[in-house]
C-alpha positions as CSV (number, residue, x, y, z in Angstrom):
1,M,-15.0,115.7,-27.9
2,M,-15.6,118.9,-26.0
3,Y,-16.2,116.8,-22.8
4,T,-12.9,115.0,-23.3
5,M,-11.1,118.2,-23.8
6,Q,-12.6,119.7,-20.6
7,V,-11.7,116.6,-18.6
8,K,-8.1,116.8,-19.9
9,R,-8.0,120.5,-18.9
10,N,-9.4,119.8,-15.4
11,V,-6.8,117.1,-15.0
12,F,-4.0,119.4,-16.1
13,L,-5.2,122.2,-13.7
14,A,-5.5,119.7,-10.9
15,V,-1.9,118.7,-11.4
16,L,-0.8,122.3,-11.7
17,F,-2.7,123.1,-8.5
18,A,-0.9,120.3,-6.7
19,L,2.4,121.5,-8.0
20,L,1.7,125.0,-6.8
21,M,1.2,123.6,-3.3
22,V,4.6,121.8,-3.1
23,V,7.2,123.8,-5.2
24,P,9.6,125.5,-2.8
25,V,9.3,129.3,-3.0
26,S,13.0,129.6,-3.5
27,A,12.8,127.6,-6.7
28,Q,10.3,129.9,-8.3
29,T,10.6,133.0,-10.5
30,F,8.3,135.6,-9.1
31,I,6.1,137.8,-11.3
32,D,5.1,141.2,-10.0
33,Q,1.4,141.7,-10.1
34,T,-1.0,144.4,-8.9
35,L,-4.5,143.3,-7.9
36,F,-7.1,146.1,-8.4
37,L,-9.7,146.2,-5.6
38,T,-12.6,148.7,-5.4
39,F,-13.3,151.3,-2.8
40,V,-10.9,151.2,0.2
41,P,-9.4,148.5,2.4
42,N,-12.2,146.6,4.0
43,V,-12.7,143.4,5.9
44,Q,-14.8,142.0,3.0
45,F,-11.5,141.7,1.0
46,S,-10.2,139.3,3.6
47,P,-9.6,136.5,1.1
48,V,-6.9,138.6,-0.5
49,Y,-5.3,139.6,2.8
50,V,-5.3,135.9,4.0
51,A,-3.9,134.7,0.7
52,L,-1.1,137.2,0.9
53,E,-0.2,136.5,4.6
54,K,-0.2,132.7,4.0
55,G,1.9,132.9,0.9
56,Y,-0.7,131.6,-1.5
57,F,0.2,134.1,-4.2
58,A,3.9,133.4,-3.5
59,D,3.2,129.7,-4.0
60,A,1.9,130.6,-7.5
61,G,5.1,132.6,-8.2
62,I,3.3,135.9,-7.8
63,N,4.6,138.9,-5.9
64,L,1.3,140.7,-5.3
65,T,0.5,144.3,-4.3
66,I,-2.9,145.7,-3.8
67,E,-4.4,148.9,-5.4
68,H,-7.7,150.4,-4.5
69,G,-9.8,152.7,-6.7
70,D,-13.1,153.3,-8.4
71,E,-14.5,150.3,-10.3
72,P,-14.7,151.9,-13.7
73,V,-11.1,153.0,-13.5
74,G,-10.1,149.4,-12.7
75,V,-12.0,148.1,-15.7
76,D,-10.2,150.6,-17.9
77,L,-6.8,149.7,-16.6
78,I,-7.3,146.0,-17.0
79,A,-8.9,146.4,-20.5
80,A,-5.9,148.5,-21.6
81,G,-3.4,146.0,-20.2
82,Q,-2.0,148.4,-17.6
83,R,-3.3,146.0,-14.9
84,Q,-4.0,142.3,-15.4
85,F,-6.3,141.4,-12.6
86,G,-9.0,143.0,-10.5
87,I,-12.1,142.3,-8.4
88,I,-15.0,143.7,-10.5
89,G,-18.8,143.3,-10.7
90,G,-20.5,141.5,-13.5
91,E,-22.4,144.6,-14.6
92,Q,-19.1,146.4,-15.2
93,V,-17.8,143.5,-17.3
94,I,-20.9,143.6,-19.5
95,A,-20.7,147.4,-19.9
96,A,-17.0,147.2,-20.8
97,R,-17.5,144.5,-23.4
98,A,-20.3,146.5,-24.9
99,N,-17.7,149.2,-25.5
100,E,-15.2,146.7,-27.0
101,R,-13.0,146.5,-23.9
102,P,-11.9,142.8,-23.8
103,V,-12.2,142.0,-20.1
104,Q,-13.4,138.6,-18.8
105,F,-14.6,137.0,-15.6
106,V,-12.4,134.1,-14.5
107,Y,-13.6,133.4,-11.0
108,K,-17.1,134.1,-9.5
109,W,-16.5,135.2,-5.9
110,F,-20.0,136.2,-4.8
111,H,-22.5,133.5,-5.6
112,S,-25.5,135.4,-4.1
113,Y,-26.2,139.0,-5.1
114,P,-25.4,141.1,-2.0
115,I,-28.5,143.4,-2.2
116,A,-31.8,143.2,-0.3
117,I,-34.9,145.3,0.0
118,I,-35.6,146.0,3.7
119,A,-39.0,147.2,5.0
120,T,-39.9,148.4,8.4
121,E,-42.2,146.0,10.3
122,N,-44.8,148.7,11.0
123,S,-45.0,149.6,7.3
124,G,-47.2,146.6,6.5
125,I,-45.0,145.6,3.6
126,E,-44.9,141.8,3.6
127,S,-43.8,141.2,0.0
128,I,-42.2,143.0,-2.9
129,E,-45.6,143.5,-4.4
130,D,-46.5,145.6,-1.4
131,L,-43.9,148.2,-2.4
132,R,-46.4,149.7,-4.9
133,G,-46.9,153.4,-4.2
134,R,-44.5,153.2,-1.2
135,R,-41.5,155.4,-0.4
136,V,-38.4,153.3,-1.3
137,G,-34.9,154.6,-0.7
138,V,-31.8,153.9,-2.8
139,P,-28.4,155.5,-2.7
140,G,-28.9,156.7,-6.2
141,R,-29.7,155.5,-9.7
142,F,-26.4,153.7,-10.0
143,G,-24.6,150.7,-8.7
144,A,-25.6,147.3,-7.3
145,T,-28.4,148.6,-5.1
146,Y,-30.2,150.2,-8.0
147,S,-29.6,147.2,-10.2
148,G,-31.0,144.9,-7.5
149,L,-34.0,147.0,-7.0
150,V,-34.8,147.2,-10.7
151,A,-34.3,143.5,-11.1
152,V,-36.5,142.5,-8.2
153,L,-39.2,144.8,-9.3
154,A,-39.1,143.3,-12.8
155,A,-39.3,139.8,-11.3
156,N,-42.5,140.8,-9.7
157,G,-44.1,142.5,-12.7
158,M,-43.3,146.0,-11.6
159,V,-41.2,149.0,-12.8
160,E,-39.6,151.9,-11.1
161,G,-42.7,154.1,-11.7
162,D,-44.8,151.8,-9.5
163,I,-42.9,153.0,-6.4
164,Q,-41.9,156.4,-5.0
165,L,-38.2,156.1,-5.5
166,Q,-36.1,158.4,-3.2
167,E,-32.4,158.9,-3.6
168,I,-31.0,158.9,0.0
169,G,-27.3,158.3,-0.5
170,F,-25.6,155.7,1.6
171,N,-27.6,156.7,4.7
172,A,-30.2,154.0,4.8
173,P,-30.0,153.3,8.6
174,E,-30.4,156.9,9.5
175,V,-33.2,157.6,7.0
176,V,-35.1,154.4,7.9
177,C,-34.9,155.1,11.6
178,V,-36.3,158.6,11.3
179,G,-39.2,157.3,9.1
180,G,-37.9,159.0,5.9
181,V,-38.7,155.9,3.8
182,E,-40.8,152.8,4.4
183,A,-38.3,150.5,2.5
184,A,-34.8,150.7,1.1
185,A,-32.4,148.9,-1.2
186,V,-29.3,148.0,0.9
187,Y,-26.3,145.7,1.0
188,I,-27.7,142.7,2.8
189,N,-24.4,142.1,4.7
190,N,-24.2,145.5,6.2
191,E,-27.2,147.9,6.7
192,P,-29.6,145.4,8.2
193,L,-27.0,144.7,10.9
194,Q,-26.6,148.4,11.6
195,I,-30.3,148.9,11.9
196,A,-30.7,145.9,14.1
197,N,-28.0,147.3,16.4
198,R,-29.8,150.7,16.5
199,I,-33.1,149.1,17.3
200,A,-31.5,147.1,20.1
201,A,-30.0,150.3,21.5
202,G,-33.3,152.2,21.3
203,D,-31.9,154.5,18.7
204,C,-34.2,153.9,15.8
205,G,-37.2,156.0,16.5
206,D,-40.5,154.0,16.5
207,I,-39.0,151.2,14.4
208,T,-39.2,147.9,16.2
209,G,-37.9,145.6,13.5
210,I,-37.3,145.2,9.7
211,T,-38.2,142.6,7.2
212,V,-35.4,141.6,4.7
213,F,-36.2,140.5,1.2
214,P,-32.9,139.2,-0.4
215,V,-32.8,139.9,-4.1
216,A,-30.9,136.6,-4.7
217,E,-34.0,134.7,-3.6
218,Q,-36.0,136.1,-6.5
219,V,-33.5,136.8,-9.3
220,A,-30.0,135.7,-10.1
221,L,-27.6,138.5,-10.9
222,V,-23.8,138.4,-11.3
223,S,-22.0,140.2,-8.6
224,N,-18.2,140.4,-7.9
225,G,-15.5,138.2,-9.3
226,L,-11.9,138.0,-10.4
227,I,-11.4,139.4,-13.9
228,T,-8.6,139.7,-16.3
229,N,-8.2,140.6,-20.0
230,E,-8.3,138.4,-23.1
231,E,-4.6,139.0,-23.9
232,T,-3.5,137.6,-20.5
233,I,-5.8,134.5,-20.9
234,A,-4.4,133.9,-24.4
235,N,-0.7,134.5,-23.6
236,D,-0.3,133.5,-20.0
237,P,-2.9,131.0,-18.9
238,E,-0.6,129.6,-16.2
239,L,-0.6,133.1,-14.5
240,V,-4.4,133.2,-14.6
241,T,-4.5,129.7,-13.0
242,G,-2.1,130.8,-10.3
243,M,-4.2,133.9,-9.5
244,V,-7.4,131.9,-9.4
245,T,-5.9,129.2,-7.2
246,A,-4.4,131.7,-4.8
247,F,-7.6,133.7,-4.5
248,Y,-9.7,130.6,-4.0
249,R,-7.4,129.3,-1.2
250,G,-7.9,132.7,0.5
251,V,-11.7,132.4,0.1
252,R,-11.6,128.9,1.5
253,D,-9.6,129.8,4.5
254,V,-11.8,132.8,5.4
255,M,-14.9,130.6,5.2
256,A,-13.4,127.9,7.4
257,N,-11.8,130.2,10.0
258,P,-13.2,133.7,10.0
259,A,-11.7,134.6,13.4
260,E,-8.2,134.1,11.9
261,A,-9.3,136.1,8.8
262,Y,-10.4,139.0,10.9
263,L,-7.1,139.2,12.8
264,I,-5.2,139.1,9.5
265,S,-7.5,141.8,8.0
266,A,-6.7,144.1,10.9
267,E,-3.1,144.4,9.5
268,Y,-4.5,145.8,6.3
269,V,-7.7,147.6,7.3
270,E,-7.0,150.8,9.3
271,N,-9.1,151.2,12.4
272,L,-10.8,147.8,12.1
273,P,-12.4,147.4,15.6
274,L,-10.1,145.2,17.7
275,T,-9.9,145.8,21.4
276,D,-7.4,143.9,23.5
277,E,-10.2,141.7,24.9
278,L,-11.6,141.0,21.4
279,R,-8.1,140.2,20.0
280,A,-7.5,137.7,22.8
281,A,-10.8,136.0,22.2
282,L,-10.3,135.8,18.5
283,E,-6.8,134.4,18.8
284,T,-8.2,131.7,21.1
285,I,-11.1,130.9,18.7
286,A,-8.8,131.0,15.6
287,G,-6.3,128.7,17.2
288,E,-8.9,126.1,18.3
289,R,-10.4,126.2,14.9
290,A,-7.1,125.7,13.1
291,L,-6.4,122.6,15.3
292,A,-9.8,121.2,14.5
293,L,-9.4,121.8,10.7
294,G,-5.9,120.3,10.6
295,E,-4.1,120.4,7.2
296,A,-7.1,119.5,5.1
297,E,-7.5,121.4,1.9
298,M,-11.2,120.7,1.6
299,F,-14.0,121.5,4.2
300,D,-17.7,120.9,4.5
301,L,-19.8,124.0,3.7
302,S,-22.6,123.0,6.0
303,E,-20.3,122.3,8.9
304,A,-18.5,125.6,8.4
305,A,-21.8,127.6,8.2
306,E,-23.0,125.9,11.4
307,Y,-19.7,126.8,13.1
308,R,-19.9,130.4,12.0
309,A,-23.5,130.8,13.3
310,G,-22.4,130.7,16.9
311,L,-19.4,133.0,16.8
312,V,-21.0,136.3,17.5
313,E,-22.9,135.0,20.5
314,T,-19.6,133.7,21.9
315,L,-17.8,137.0,21.4
316,L,-20.6,139.0,23.0
317,A,-19.2,137.7,26.3
318,V,-16.2,140.0,25.8
319,S,-17.4,142.7,23.4
320,D,-20.5,144.7,22.5
321,A,-22.5,144.5,19.3
322,D,-21.2,147.8,17.9
323,T,-17.5,146.7,18.3
324,L,-18.5,143.4,16.7
325,L,-20.3,145.0,13.7
326,Q,-17.4,144.5,11.2
327,F,-16.9,140.9,12.3
328,S,-20.7,140.4,11.8
329,V,-20.4,142.0,8.4
330,L,-17.6,139.5,7.6
331,L,-19.8,136.5,8.6
332,E,-22.7,137.7,6.6
333,T,-20.5,138.3,3.6
334,I,-19.0,134.8,3.8
335,S,-22.5,133.4,3.4
336,L,-22.7,135.1,0.0
337,W,-19.7,133.2,-1.3
338,E,-21.2,129.7,-0.7
339,A,-21.8,127.4,-3.7
340,E,-21.5,123.7,-4.6
341,Q,-19.0,124.7,-7.3
342,M,-17.2,127.8,-6.0
343,G,-15.9,130.1,-8.7
344,M,-18.2,128.8,-11.5
345,T,-20.7,131.0,-13.3
346,N,-23.3,130.4,-16.0
347,A,-24.8,132.2,-19.0
348,A,-28.3,132.4,-17.6
349,D,-27.2,134.7,-14.7
350,W,-25.3,136.9,-17.2
351,E,-28.3,137.2,-19.4
352,T,-30.5,138.3,-16.5
353,T,-27.9,140.8,-15.5
354,Q,-27.7,142.1,-19.0
355,Q,-31.5,142.5,-19.3
356,T,-31.4,144.5,-16.0
357,L,-28.9,146.9,-17.5
358,I,-31.0,147.3,-20.6
359,T,-34.1,148.0,-18.4
360,M,-32.1,150.6,-16.5
361,G,-31.1,152.3,-19.8
362,F,-27.4,151.6,-19.1
363,L,-27.0,149.3,-22.1
364,A,-28.4,150.0,-25.6
365,E,-27.9,146.6,-27.2
366,P,-27.3,143.1,-25.9
367,I,-23.9,141.5,-26.2
368,D,-22.9,137.8,-26.4
369,V,-22.6,137.2,-22.7
370,T,-20.9,133.8,-23.2
371,E,-17.8,135.8,-24.0
372,A,-17.9,137.8,-20.8
373,F,-16.8,134.9,-18.6
374,T,-14.9,131.6,-18.6
375,N,-14.9,128.7,-16.2
376,E,-11.8,127.0,-17.7
377,F,-9.5,128.2,-14.9
378,V,-11.7,126.8,-12.0
379,P,-10.9,123.0,-11.9
380,L,-13.4,120.8,-10.2
381,T,-10.8,119.7,-7.7
382,V,-10.6,123.3,-6.5
383,A,-14.2,124.2,-6.8
384,S,-15.8,121.3,-4.9
385,N,-16.1,121.6,-1.2
386,R,-18.2,118.5,-0.3
């Protein structure tokens, strides 16, 4: 019976998705919505920018604006019904529900946790177990980097007391390069690229290379996704479906054509590096890719990943590594979104995330994590990319 109901819902959502693609904008009634994003405008939010520019939110009858702010503030606004949607981390959702704030994950954006432990090659650290007694940097005892570190230590039978933890702020490249720490918890799509550039430029002291240990290879934690509140899910499921569909279409397009996504992001992200030469090269690459993709709604993940792998090397003919850093960050970020069923999440990953929060002392008692998320707004016809 439950399987039959799910099939019926998937069929309904597939039909709704198709209708969203063909209904003329002029025939729709638009709903004003503000999407809460963390931090400040950044190329990593390119799916939202692309979906806006291409009219995907408009296709769903949504007149969207963007608001940036601190993640806990966004959770509070959404829980109180002052906002209806935001991009928020799974840890924040668990913490909110533990305090009876009814927010819920409706689309899993990052399918790989974006944190890694890096170690300098001359440190002799060849595994997580080798971190025992070593100086390990972390921005502070908060956020995804700390969660990732605690989780990966636990996965290897260790606790924080087994290492010499040092709070270094968001300065890992500088601290690592001067030998301040032997290892550090970092965002895998950012700091390793910065350190590699510094090493190549001879600006990283005696450091000749780093080893990267992705947290996602050892433990599955829930990272960022699209959330809403229970009231919106209950009273306006069509709106939720529209938001999920529009966001997914943006994610899909960024994965398929990152050069185009970078150019679009430059209209939203102040001072995103884009010289005249780089712009011209990206426009050529984006145009050629668009022609190759045609009008297909689906794409092959493996082909897209192979295509992205050669882009930086191509662009180095017209630009330098430092100017290309944010484009490289975008490419590394895209790889964290990949999944056979994009948007889907599972209870096991939420349980692991919750246990990490308990270990950190950020959560006193466990909650029912099955109420923290729903996959009902991610139809198989949207999620499959094979």
